[in-house]
C-alpha angles and dihedrals in degrees: 000000000000118000112246117216124210102230092188090064096045096046096064091047091053091049092051090048092051090048091052090049091049091050091050092049091048090050090050091049090051091049091049091049091052091048092049090050092048093048091047091052091049092049093047091048090050091049091051091051091051092050092048091049090050092051092048092047087061089052091244130142116256115227117180114207128192099034101168107158138046090241091057091047094049093046092051094043101042107024104030095031094226111168101184119059140154134184145106093292089062097042143321114256115255 
């Protein structure tokens, strides 16, 4: 005698399973996006440090232009030891 399946019971389970998979995939995508942003920031910071070192090795003054956020300002001031900066974060041009 063939086994009869109750499709009405299996269908909701499959939908729930698919939803859980979709949530996991979305969480992974968000995590990957965060990681990419973090890596990009790290690479950009390293590039800035290299440029600043190059400028200093030529005994030139470092002037950072386009400082628009507090994070940029603090990075340049504290981490890269830049003394001269300009940008909208520091003041709007008159």
